[in-house]
N, C-alpha and C positions, 0 to 999 in steps of 0.2 A: 684164523677165520676160516668157516667153512667153503666159502667160494673165494680161491684163490686169483686176487689180481697181479700177480708178480709180472713180469714182464715175459719170463718164460712160459708161465702158465697161460698168458695171453695170446702169444706167438703157437704155442700147442693145438688151442682152440680154434686157432683162425686161419692158420695153415692148410688146412684140409679144407676149408670153407674158399680160401682163394684160389686152391688147386682145381676145387670144384666148380669154381668161376672161369679158371680157363678153358676148361672144357667146355662148358656151357657157351662161354661167349666166342670161343671158336667157331661154334656149329655158325653163329651171326656172321663171322668174318667167311668163312667159306661159301656161306649164302650170295653174301654180297659178291663175291668174288667171280663165283659161276654165274650169275646173272649178269654181271658185268660184262661178260662175253655174250650175253643176248642183246646189248642195247641199251641206252640211256631209259627208253620207256621202260622195259622190264626192269631193271634196278630200280628207278623211282617208284614204279608202280607197285614192287614187291615191298620197298620200304615204307609206300604209304596205308598199304594194307597189312604189314605187320605191326604198324605203329597202332591203328586202329585194333586188331586181335588182342593184342599186349594190353590196349586199355581197358578191353574187357575183362581179360585174365586179371588184370588187379584187384578185381573185385574177389575171387579164389584166393589171391595172395594175400589181399586184408585181412580175410577171415582167418586163415592161418597164421598170419601174422599176430594179430588177437591172440588166438589159441596158443602161440607160441609164448606169449607173453606172461598168460597164465598158467600155462606147463614149467614155465622157468620159474615164478614165484612157488608152484607147488615142490617144483624139484628143491631150490634152495631151503624151503622149509620141511623137507624131507617129507611130505606128503604124496610120496609116492602113487599110492591106491586113487588119487584124484587124476593123475596124469592120463590114466587109461579112460575112465570118464568122459576128459576133454576131447581126447581123439575119437573117441566113436561118435559123440554128439557133433562133431566138427564134420565127419563124414556124413553123417547125415545131414547136414546142411548141405553138403555140396553136391548131392546127387540130384536134387531137383533145381537147384541153382543153374549146375551146369547144363541140365535139360531146356531152362526157360533160354539160358543166354544163347546157347546154340540156335534153337530156333528163331530167335530176336537176330541174330547174325545172318543166318540164311535168308530172312525174307524182308529186314528192315536193311542191312548193310549196301545192297545195291542202289537204295534209294538216296543213301545219304551220300556214297563216293559219288554219284552223278552230278548231286546238289554243289559239293564243296570243291570239285575238282574241277581245273581249268583248262585241261587235256581229255577230251571223248579216248583217248588211245589209252591213257594211264587211269581213267575210270574203271575202263572194263577189264584190264590186265589186274588191277586192284581188287575187282569183285571176282575174279576167279580164283586167286591167290586165296582171298577169304572164306571162301566157298568151301574149300577143300581143307583150309587150315582149321578151320573151326570144327572138326568132327575130333580133332585133340583136347577139347577144353577137359573134359572131366579127367583126363590122364594126367592133363596138367596140373589141376587141383589135387588130385591123390597124390603125385609128386611133391605138391608144396607142403602137404600134411607131413609126408613122410620127415620131410627136410627139416620141419618146425619141430617135429618129435625129437628128430639126433641133435638138434641146436639145442632145445631148450634142456636136455639131459645132459649136454654136452658130450657127446658121443660123435663127434663130426669126422672122424676117419673114413667112414662108410660113405661119405658124402662125393670123395674122390670117386671112388670107385663106380659108383653110380652114374655120376655124371659125365665119366671116360666112356661107360657103355653106351651111354644117350650119344654123345657126341661121334665116337666110332661109327655107329649106326648111322647117323645123319649124314654124316660125310661119304659115306661110301654109298647110302640112298640117294643124296644129292647128286652126285657125279653119274651115276645110273639113270635115275629118273629126269633129270632135265634134261639131257645130251642124250638119251637111250644106248649106254654103254650096257655090259653084261647081260645083254639079251632083255633087256626093260625097254620098254616104250619110250620114245623121246615126248615128254611132257610139258618140254620147258617151263613156265613160271608155275604151272599146277604141280610138277615134279617138285618142287623146291617145298610147298606145302605138306604134299602127302608124304615127304620125305622124312618132315619135323613130325606128323603124327604117330607114325610109326615108331622112331626113336623114343616118343614120350610113351607109349606103348612098352616099348621095351625098359625103360625106366622104372615104371610101375612093377614088370616083372621081377625087375632085379631085387626090390626093396622087399617086394612080399617074400621072393624065395630067403634074402637075407634077415629078413624079421623072425621065420620059422628056426632059422637055423643060430640065430645069434641073441634074440631078445626074449627075456622070462616075461611070458603075457603075466603070470599070476602075479610078480612081482608089480607090475604096473596094473594091474587090474584089468587087463585087456581079453574081452570075452567076443564071442562071437554072435552073443544073443540081440535080437533088436529091442532097443527099450529107448524110448524118448524121455530125455529128462529137460524139462522144458525150464528150470532153474539152471541149469547148466548151460541151455540154451542161450538164454537171457545173458547170463554171464560172458559168453565168447561174443554176442553181438554187441552187448554194451561197450566193450573193449574194441572190437574189430569195425563197428560202425564208421567209426570219426576216421578210423585207417583205409577202410575201403575208399571212402569218399576224399581221401588225401592221396592214395594212391591214384584214383582215375584222376583226379586233379591234376596231379604231376605229368601224368604219362598223356593224359589229355592235353596239357600243354604243348608237350613235344609235339602229337598230332598238330596240333593247331599254328605251333611253330613252323612246321614243317610245309603245313598249306600255305601261310604267309610267304614262306620262301619260293613255293611254287610260283607266286604271281612274278616273280624276277626271271621266272624261264625254266624249260625241262635241264637245262646244261647246269643251272646252279640248284636245281632238286636232286640230281646226280651226285654234284659235287658234295652236298650236304647231306647223303645218305652215306657217300666211302667216309666222310670223315666219321659220322655216328658209328660207323663200325668200328673205327679204330679207336672211337671215343671209348665207346665202350668195352672193348680191353683193356685201354688205359685205366679204366676206374676199378679195374676187377680187384686189386690188392685194398683199395677204398671200401667196396661194397662188402668185402669179407670182414675188414677189422668193423663197418657200421653193424652187421649182422651179430658179431661177436659184442659188440658195446650192448648193442640193445638186450641180448639173453643174460651178459652177465649183471646189468644192470637190475634186471625183474628178480636175477637171481640173488642178489645183495639184498633188496628189499623182502624178499621170502624169506631170508636169515635173519632179517632185524639188522642187518651191517651196511645201513643206508651212509653212515658218516664216511664210507669209505668209495661212496661214488665219485668225488671230484678228483681221489688219487687215480682213480682206475680213467677216469677221463683225459688226464692228464698226461698218463702211459700210453694209453688208446692214441693221441695226437702224436706224440712222439714217434711211436711207431708207424703211424700213416703218413706222417709227413716225408721220414725216411723212405719208404716204400714207392711214394709218389716222386721222390727228388730220383730214384733208381729209374723210374719207368719213362721221366722226361729223358734223363740222360740218354737214354736207348732211343726215343722217338726222336730227338735233337739231332743226333749220331746217324741215325739211318730212317731220316723221315723219307726223303727222296727216293731212297730202296723200298721203303714200305708202300707208299702210294704208287710205283710202278708196278706191282702186284695185278692193279685193279684196271691196266690197259685203256687208261684214258690219254686223250690226245696232249700233245705239251702245253697247250693253253690251258687245261683244266687241271693238268698236273701241277702249274707254277700256283692257281688261286687255291688249290688243295693244300699245297705246301704251305701256303699265306695263314691258312686258317688252321692249320695243324700248330703253326708256331706260336698261334693264340690260344688255342685249348691248352699247351703244353703250360702256358702260366694260369689258366683258370683252374687246372687241375690243383693248385694249391690251395685256392680260396675255396675249391670241392670240398677238398680233405678238412679243412676247419670246420667249415659249414655244417659236414654229414656227421662227422663224429658227434657235435654238440647236439644237433638236433635229433639223430639216434639215440641220444640217451637219456634226451627228454622223454622220446617215444617209450621209451624202456621203462620209465615210471610209472607207466599206466597212464599217464595224462595224455589222453590222445585226443580230445575235445581241443585243448590247446594246440597240441600239434597242428590239429586241422586248421584252424585260426590264422596261426603264423603263416602255414602252407598257402592258404586262400589268399592271403595279401601279397603274399612273394609272388605269386603266379600271375596275381593281376596285374603286380608292376612290371613284371616281367614280359607277359605278351603285349599290356599296352604301348611298352617301351619298341618291342618288335613290331606291332602295327603303326604307329606314328611313323618309325625311323622309314620301315617301307613304302608307306603310302605318301609322306609329305618331305620326304627328303633325299629320295633316289639313290640310296647307299650302294657299295657294290656287298657281295657277299659276305666279305671278311669282317666288315664294320657291323652287319647284323647280326652276326654269331657274337661281338662284343657283348651282347645285352646279358651275356651268363654271367660276366661280372656283377651285374647289377643283382643279378638272382641271388647269386653264391654270397655276396657281401651282404645282403639286407639279410638271408635265412643265418648266417652266422651271428648278426649281432644280435636278431630277436630271440634266436636259441639261447646263446648266451646269458641274454639280460633275465631271462626266466630262470633258467638253470641257477643264476646269481640271488635273483631277489623275489622269484615264485614260492608257491607254496606246495612244491611238486613232492617233498616229503610225506607229505598226508597224501600218500597214495591209494588209489579206486581200486587196485588190482584185488580181484576177489575169484577165487577157483570153486567155491562151497554154494 
């Protein structure tokens, strides 16, 4: 096979992605830890603001994921010259898209925050966070494009070093700008946003320098001339538009979910954002394997080896479940010690610990569902994945809304809707992979 799917090959491809994910998610954890020292309002506001920001960022993430599928398909078919075309046209898409989204965040988000928030204080602080955070949109999009290129071409080692530079910069600047250390101004919640913007810019610089030193531009047909290729752009948008909508629905569902939780009170919202930061670290290995299965499936299709896709999925599930079991063992053994870092009072610690025990079980459902779902996405059937995600999110949010508004649950019971979401996602993804016509892929890069 031109695309190796042995356990060793999968692990070699995935490990750098996982390590880079550790660095990236470490930033979220450090942000939450620092902001928890400013109080529940700052913690909840930054959490809500970050969720909305990432809801917007998913547009760039979706476009880059579509580009990654096309690049992976071209890589599998050994049509390396097409990869450069896709990189350039995706970059051209990102420039106007990021500008429009930046303007939208600056002028529209204040109205959105004030209309959906139950607390004026949380809304004001969230507006401040997003105002500064939005300056990093273009940098974030460019980083997504670099990541898509290196994952599609199976050169994932660089991701570790790039993520390390981003994480290190963010943590240092977080400490300096939130609290006023190192001679920097004390900016509180705005400092966290500015630190993230600067760190994303550092990531762009790192990738650019690396490419000039290590990447053969001629091999991949990467040039610096400006030329719009509408056929390439159409191919990218055809694959990525359903992914953009799908990702927006996914992150949007989290935003709505936390807005529903806010109805229970500021303490419940603060607890949930602590859980979110821990949850994001717990899912790092899973996200690494899901990214790998995505690109390996597209590579197999490009190499006309789609008969090996189910073997790949089985091996991915084995590795993912083992990794998740290790994560759960750690959080089960040291859950209280982890939560104590967030400086919550005793009552909130107990409630957070109870939710963490639920998440420990959810992670196994998450593992199975996400590998199956991302294998489906990797086939290029993005309209099908969008339909499946839409159905599941509707069930998920409806369940949470009914639970909160009609049954007066505690916060732990609300978090149990995660079982519903991942259970349905796993079943629907499996059924389509088993019986659907995914082998007639619509991946096209020419």
